[in-house]
C-alpha positions in Angstrom: 6.7 18.9 16.9 8.1 18.5 13.4 7.7 15.2 11.6 9.4 14.4 8.3 7.9 11.6 6.2 10.3 9.7 3.8 8.6 7.9 0.9 9.8 6.6 -2.4 7.1 8.6 -4.3 4.3 10.9 -3.3 1.2 12.7 -4.6 -2.5 12.2 -5.4 -1.4 10.7 -8.7 0.2 7.8 -6.9 -2.1 4.8 -6.6 -0.4 2.5 -4.1 -1.4 1.4 -0.7 1.7 2.5 1.3 2.2 5.7 -0.5 -1.5 6.6 -0.2 -1.4 5.8 3.5 1.5 8.1 4.0 -0.1 10.9 2.2 -3.4 10.5 4.1 -1.5 10.6 7.4 0.6 13.6 6.4 -2.4 15.7 5.2 -4.3 15.1 8.4 -1.4 15.5 10.7 -0.4 18.8 9.1 -3.7 20.4 10.3 -3.1 19.5 14.0 -2.2 22.4 16.3 1.5 22.3 17.2 2.5 19.9 14.4 4.6 20.7 11.4 4.9 18.1 8.6 7.0 17.8 5.5 7.6 15.0 3.0 10.9 14.0 1.5 10.5 12.0 -1.7 11.8 11.3 -5.2 11.0 13.1 -8.5 9.5 9.8 -9.8 5.9 8.7 -9.8 6.4 5.3 -11.7 7.6 2.6 -9.3 8.7 0.4 -12.1 11.1 2.8 -13.9 11.8 5.5 -11.3 12.0 8.0 -14.1 12.2 11.6 -13.0 9.0 13.2 -14.1 8.3 15.8 -11.4 10.4 19.0 -10.8 12.9 18.9 -8.0 12.5 21.2 -5.1 9.7 22.3 -2.7 6.0 22.4 -3.4 2.8 22.3 -1.3 0.3 19.6 -1.9 -3.0 19.7 0.0 -1.3 21.7 2.8 1.8 19.5 3.1 5.3 20.8 2.1 6.8 18.3 -0.2 10.6 18.2 -1.0 11.4 16.3 -4.2 14.9 14.9 -5.1 16.0 13.4 -8.4 16.6 9.7 -8.7 20.2 8.8 -9.7 19.0 6.6 -12.5 16.1 4.7 -13.8 15.7 1.1 -12.7 18.4 -1.1 -14.1 17.6 -4.4 -15.9 20.1 -6.1 -13.5 17.4 -5.8 -10.8 15.2 -8.3 -12.4 18.0 -10.9 -12.8 19.1 -10.5 -9.2 15.5 -10.5 -7.9 14.7 -13.8 -9.8 17.8 -15.4 -8.1 17.4 -14.1 -4.6 13.6 -14.7 -4.2 14.2 -18.5 -4.5 15.9 -18.5 -1.1 16.1 -14.9 0.3 17.2 -15.9 3.8 20.4 -17.5 2.4 21.4 -14.4 0.4 24.4 -12.6 1.8 24.2 -9.1 3.3 26.1 -7.7 0.3 23.7 -9.4 -2.2 20.6 -8.2 -0.3 21.9 -4.6 -0.1 22.6 -4.8 -3.8 19.0 -5.9 -4.3 17.7 -2.9 -2.3 19.9 -0.5 -4.2 18.7 -1.8 -7.5 15.1 -1.9 -6.3 15.5 1.9 -5.7 14.8 4.6 -5.9 18.4 5.9 -5.2 18.1 9.6 -4.3 21.4 10.9 -2.9 20.0 14.4 -2.3 17.1 13.0 -0.3 19.5 11.0 1.9 21.6 14.0 2.5 18.5 16.0 3.5 17.4 13.3 6.0 20.9 13.3 7.5 20.7 17.1 8.1 17.0 17.5 8.9 15.8 19.8 11.7 12.7 17.6 12.2 12.1 16.1 15.7 11.3 12.7 14.2 11.6 10.9 10.8 8.9 8.4 9.6 9.9 6.1 6.8 7.2 4.4 4.7 7.3 1.5 3.6 10.1 -0.9 4.4 10.8 -2.2 0.9 12.6 0.7 -0.8 16.1 2.2 -0.9 14.8 5.6 0.4 13.7 3.8 3.6 16.9 1.8 4.2 19.0 4.9 3.5 16.8 7.2 5.6 17.0 4.9 8.6 20.8 4.6 8.1 21.6 8.3 8.2 18.9 9.8 10.5 20.3 11.4 13.6 16.8 11.9 15.2 14.3 9.3 16.4 13.1 7.3 13.5 9.8 5.5 13.1 9.1 2.8 10.4 5.7 2.1 8.9 6.7 -1.3 7.4 3.5 -2.0 5.4 4.9 -5.5 5.4 3.4 -8.7 4.2 4.8 -12.2 3.8 6.9 -12.0 0.7 10.4 -13.1 -0.2 12.0 -9.7 0.0 11.1 -9.3 3.7 13.6 -12.0 4.7 16.6 -10.3 3.0 19.5 -9.6 5.5 19.6 -5.9 4.5 16.2 -5.4 6.1 17.1 -7.3 9.3 20.1 -5.0 9.6 18.1 -1.9 8.9 15.3 -2.7 11.4 17.9 -2.8 14.2 18.2 1.0 13.9 14.5 1.8 14.1 13.1 3.5 17.2 9.5 2.6 16.8 7.2 0.6 14.5 3.7 1.5 13.3 1.6 -1.3 11.9 -1.6 -1.5 9.9 -2.9 -4.7 11.4 -2.3 -7.2 14.1 -1.4 -9.7 11.4 1.4 -7.4 10.2 2.7 -7.0 13.8 2.7 -10.8 14.3 4.6 -11.3 11.1 7.3 -8.8 12.0 7.6 -10.3 15.5 7.9 -13.8 14.0 10.5 -12.7 11.5 12.6 -10.3 13.5 11.8 -10.6 17.2 11.3 -6.9 17.7 8.4 -7.0 20.2 10.4 -5.0 22.9 10.5 -1.9 20.7 7.9 0.8 21.0 5.1 -0.1 18.5 1.5 0.5 17.8 -1.2 -1.2 15.6 -2.7 1.9 14.1 -4.4 1.2 10.8 -5.8 4.1 8.8 -8.9 6.2 8.8 -11.4 6.0 6.0 -12.6 9.1 4.2 -16.3 10.0 3.8 -17.7 9.0 0.4 -17.0 11.6 -2.2 -19.3 10.4 -5.0 -21.8 12.5 -6.9 -24.7 10.0 -6.8 -24.3 8.7 -10.4 -25.0 5.1 -11.3 -21.8 3.1 -11.4 -23.1 0.9 -14.2 -23.7 3.9 -16.4 -20.2 5.2 -15.8 -18.9 1.7 -16.8 -21.1 1.4 -19.9 -22.9 -1.5 -18.3 -26.3 0.1 -17.8 -28.3 -1.9 -15.3 -26.1 -5.0 -15.3 -24.9 -6.2 -11.9 -21.1 -6.2 -11.5 -18.2 -7.1 -9.3 -15.6 -4.4 -8.7 -11.8 -4.6 -8.3 -10.3 -1.2 -7.1 -6.6 -0.5 -7.2 -3.6 -0.9 -9.4 -4.3 -3.4 -12.1 -1.2 -5.6 -11.7 -0.3 -9.3 -11.8 1.3 -8.9 -8.4 -2.1 -7.8 -7.1 -3.8 -10.9 -8.3 -5.6 -9.3 -11.2 -4.6 -12.0 -13.7 -6.0 -14.7 -11.4 -9.2 -12.7 -10.9 -9.7 -12.3 -14.6 -9.1 -16.0 -15.2 -11.4 -17.0 -12.4 -14.2 -14.7 -13.6 -13.8 -16.0 -17.2 -14.3 -19.6 -15.9 -17.2 -18.5 -13.8 -19.0 -16.9 -16.7 -18.5 -20.0 -18.8 -20.3 -22.1 -16.2 -22.8 -19.4 -15.1 -23.9 -17.4 -18.1 -25.8 -14.2 -17.4 -25.5 -10.4 -17.0 -22.9 -10.3 -14.3 -19.8 -8.2 -15.2 -16.4 -7.5 -13.7 -14.9 -4.0 -13.5 -11.2 -3.3 -13.0 -10.9 0.2 -11.7 -7.5 1.8 -11.4 -4.2 2.5 -13.3 -2.9 -0.4 -15.4 0.6 -1.6 -14.6 0.6 -4.7 -16.7 -1.4 -5.8 -19.7 -5.0 -5.0 -19.1 -7.4 -8.0 -18.9 -9.3 -8.4 -22.1 -12.3 -10.7 -21.9 -16.1 -10.6 -22.5 -18.1 -9.1 -19.6 -14.9 -7.4 -18.3 -14.4 -3.6 -18.2 -11.0 -1.9 -17.5 -11.4 1.8 -16.7 -7.8 2.9 -16.1 -7.3 5.8 -13.7 -10.6 7.5 -12.7 -11.5 10.6 -10.7 -12.2 10.3 -7.0 -15.9 10.9 -7.5 -16.1 8.3 -10.3 -14.3 5.8 -8.0 -16.8 6.2 -5.2 -19.8 6.0 -7.6 -18.5 2.9 -9.3 -17.7 1.2 -6.0 -21.1 2.2 -4.6 -22.9 0.5 -7.4 -21.1 -2.9 -7.2 -22.7 -5.9 -5.7 -19.4 -7.1 -4.3 -15.9 -5.6 -4.1 -13.2 -8.3 -4.8 -9.6 -8.0 -3.5 -7.6 -10.9 -5.0 -4.2 -9.9 -3.8 -2.3 -12.2 -1.4 0.1 -9.3 -0.6 -1.6 -6.5 1.3 -0.7 -4.9 4.6 -4.0 -3.1 5.2 -6.3 -2.7 2.2 -8.1 0.6 2.7 -10.5 -0.3 -0.2 -12.2 -2.8 2.1 -13.1 0.0 4.5 -14.3 2.2 1.6 -16.5 -0.6 0.3 -18.0 -1.1 3.8 -18.6 2.6 4.2 -20.8 2.4 1.1 -22.6 -0.7 2.2 -20.8 -3.1 -0.3 -19.6 -6.5 1.0 -16.2 -7.8 0.1 -14.6 -11.0 -1.2 -10.9 -11.5 -0.4 -8.0 -13.9 -1.0 -7.7 -16.3 2.0 -3.9 -16.2 1.5 -3.7 -12.6 2.6 -3.4 -12.3 6.4 -4.4 -8.6 6.5 -7.6 -8.8 4.5 -8.6 -12.0 6.2 -8.1 -10.3 9.6 -10.5 -7.5 8.5 -13.1 -10.0 7.3 -12.9 -12.3 10.3 -13.0 -9.4 12.9 -15.8 -7.6 11.1 -17.9 -10.3 9.6 -18.1 -8.1 6.6 -17.0 -10.4 3.8 -16.2 -13.9 2.5 -13.0 -15.3 1.2 -11.7 -17.8 -1.4 -8.6 -20.0 -1.7 -9.2 -21.7 -5.1 -11.4 -21.3 -8.1 -14.0 -23.6 -6.6 -14.4 -21.5 -3.4 -14.4 -18.3 -5.6 -17.2 -19.7 -7.6 -19.3 -20.7 -4.6 -18.7 -17.3 -2.9 -19.7 -15.3 -6.0 -22.7 -17.4 -6.6 -23.9 -17.0 -3.0 -23.2 -13.3 -2.7 -24.7 -12.2 -6.1 -27.7 -14.4 -5.6 -28.7 -13.4 -2.0 -29.4 -9.8 -1.3 -30.0 -10.4 2.4 -26.6 -12.0 2.7 -25.0 -9.0 1.0 -26.7 -6.5 3.3 -25.9 -8.5 6.4 -22.2 -8.7 5.5 -22.1 -5.0 4.5 -23.8 -3.9 7.7 -21.2 -5.8 9.8 -18.4 -4.2 7.8 -19.9 -0.7 8.2 -20.1 -1.1 12.0 -16.5 -2.4 12.2 -15.2 0.6 10.1 -17.1 3.1 12.2 -15.8 1.7 15.4 -12.1 1.4 14.6 -11.1 3.4 11.6 -12.2 7.0 11.9 -9.6 9.7 11.5 -9.9 11.7 14.8 -9.1 8.6 16.9 -6.4 7.5 14.5 -4.6 10.9 14.6 -4.9 11.1 18.4 -3.3 7.7 18.9 -0.6 8.4 16.3 0.5 11.8 17.8 0.7 10.3 21.3 2.8 7.5 20.0 5.2 9.7 18.1 5.6 12.0 21.1 6.5 9.0 23.2 9.2 7.9 20.7 10.7 11.4 20.6 10.8 11.5 24.4 12.7 8.3 24.5 15.3 9.6 22.0 17.4 7.9 19.4 18.5 4.4 20.0 22.3 3.8 20.4 24.8 4.3 17.6 23.7 3.7 14.1 25.0 0.3 12.9 24.1 0.4 9.2 25.5 2.5 6.3 23.9 4.1 3.3 23.7 2.1 0.2 26.3 2.4 -2.6 25.0 3.7 -5.9 24.7 0.8 -8.4 27.0 1.0 -11.4 25.4 1.9 -14.7 23.9 -0.6 -17.1 20.9 -1.2 -19.4 17.8 0.5 -17.9 14.3 -0.8 -17.8 11.9 1.1 -20.1 8.2 0.7 -19.6 6.4 -0.2 -22.8 3.9 2.5 -23.6 
């Protein structure tokens, strides 16, 4: 069985939930007897500019063959103008407007689309729903096509272009029950082959160093945010909530933002911003935290919760995020907040009560061990994919590949 993943960007340098999930699946599936895996992706690593930084052509990354194709252009400034207009009422945007949005969101990779159209793979898996590579890949694929939506409740999900694209999908793979319920509510696709799969969690790869020492905090207790430091991920809100907390609760508690910085880095007393760190440093810093905080309202799975529980660290999540709330409610491994006041109470309780922290962490560890280990994940995934291939491609394709946007001023990231 040959499976071709289609992703907007790919590689260990890419810190993004959906792209990381695709890479983790590809790497583990490539080692399965009787399975051949390749990845089709862009030459870009930066999701804001889509600048071609990687060489085009084939390479092998951790045992997976990766085919890279150049983007037609960097992101155009017109995208931000259209996005601001459509997100006010996405469901009323015309099909033409929404397809224009997808094309401007990018990345537009004509060579990648041609490769999908002519692939000799038995099945194509596109990941995630939001990007032009996915919409175009679904539109041209002549073999059974599976979508990993990685969807959450955001304005873009309700654009007509995605409703049209989803009609041509042969199977859906979800991270959580909440994601499946959202897709069913929005699109009524429950009759299609689908599976709630999730992801497996890796074994810890730290080297036993003290996280506080790596952060320059010494023995001070700290909260940890792990992931892309981005306003869209709730980092600005978390920094502001923590600033207010420290004004009202002076003490040694610190906050560490660990991950690549997309926006302006938070700059406040008792706050550390590391930027990108090694895998070993990540595990050591996470393992030393009293609490791991995930402030994002827009997550489809949140692997970092499982990583924290694997290390015996409880979590605090945004109550507005269905996926992270599902993990916390099902596991009993964390608390949640919906305002500054509830954030304040949760932090005060969790940092002040070691027994509460260990009780939450133990519950999270049991939940992770039961549902999110790689052998069972891969076994379920391969059986699902084989079933989709056996059913064959759905009827005639009803959507068309996106037109390339006309040139204009490009977005340039400030260095």
